[in-house]
C-alpha positions in Angstrom: -19.8 76.6 69.6 -23.2 77.8 71.1 -25.1 80.7 69.7 -26.2 83.4 72.2 -29.9 84.1 72.4 -29.6 87.7 73.5 -29.4 89.3 70.0 -32.7 87.4 69.2 -34.3 88.4 72.4 -33.2 92.0 71.8 -34.6 92.0 68.1 -37.9 90.6 69.5 -38.1 93.3 72.3 -37.1 96.2 69.8 -40.1 94.9 67.6 -42.5 94.7 70.5 -41.5 98.2 71.5 -41.8 99.5 67.9 -45.3 98.2 67.7 -46.4 99.4 71.0 -45.1 102.8 70.3 -46.8 102.8 66.9 -50.2 101.9 68.3 -50.0 104.4 71.2 -49.9 107.0 68.5 -53.3 106.1 67.0 -56.0 108.8 67.3 -59.7 108.4 67.0 -61.8 111.2 65.9 -65.4 111.0 66.4 -67.6 113.5 64.5 -71.1 114.3 65.1 -73.4 115.1 62.5 -74.1 118.8 62.5 -77.8 118.4 61.5 -78.5 115.7 64.4 -76.9 118.1 67.1 -78.8 121.0 65.8 -82.1 119.0 65.9 -81.4 117.9 69.5 -80.8 121.5 70.5 -84.0 122.7 68.9 -85.9 119.9 70.5 -84.4 121.1 74.1 -85.1 124.6 73.3 -88.8 123.9 72.3 -89.1 121.9 75.4 -88.1 124.7 77.5 -90.5 127.3 76.0 -93.2 125.0 76.0 -92.8 124.1 79.7 -95.9 125.3 81.7 -95.8 128.6 83.2 -95.8 128.0 87.1 -96.1 130.7 89.6 -93.0 132.1 90.7 -91.5 130.7 93.9 -93.1 132.2 97.0 -91.1 135.1 98.7 -90.0 134.0 102.0 -90.3 136.7 104.9 -87.4 135.0 106.8 -83.8 135.2 105.6 -82.1 132.1 104.4 -78.9 132.9 106.3 -79.3 134.3 109.9 -78.4 137.8 110.1 -74.9 138.4 112.2 -75.2 140.0 115.4 -74.0 143.7 115.0 -71.2 145.0 117.1 -72.4 147.5 119.4 -69.9 150.0 121.0 -69.8 150.1 124.6 -72.0 152.9 126.4 -69.1 154.3 128.2 -66.2 155.7 126.4 -62.7 154.5 126.9 -60.1 156.9 127.8 -56.7 155.7 126.6 -54.0 156.0 129.3 -50.4 156.8 128.4 -47.7 156.0 130.9 -45.5 159.0 131.2 -41.9 158.9 132.3 -41.2 160.9 135.5 -39.3 164.1 134.7 -36.1 164.6 136.6 
């Protein structure tokens, strides 16, 4: 009588599935030392405060975006016309 290989393949597949499922649940936590982060933040703040005071940006006289053409009313007034029905 010949043994079937299906139960063995099913066990191997189940084992591989369980191992891959467990390995997918691994969480990696990275903690930054608070002192090092605070030191880096202080360094950045010091660099900003010590930046040479440059003159402010020159004021431009022309607008950056061209102004839209204003809508002007027509010089002649428009009189509305009403179609009246003839009276009998």
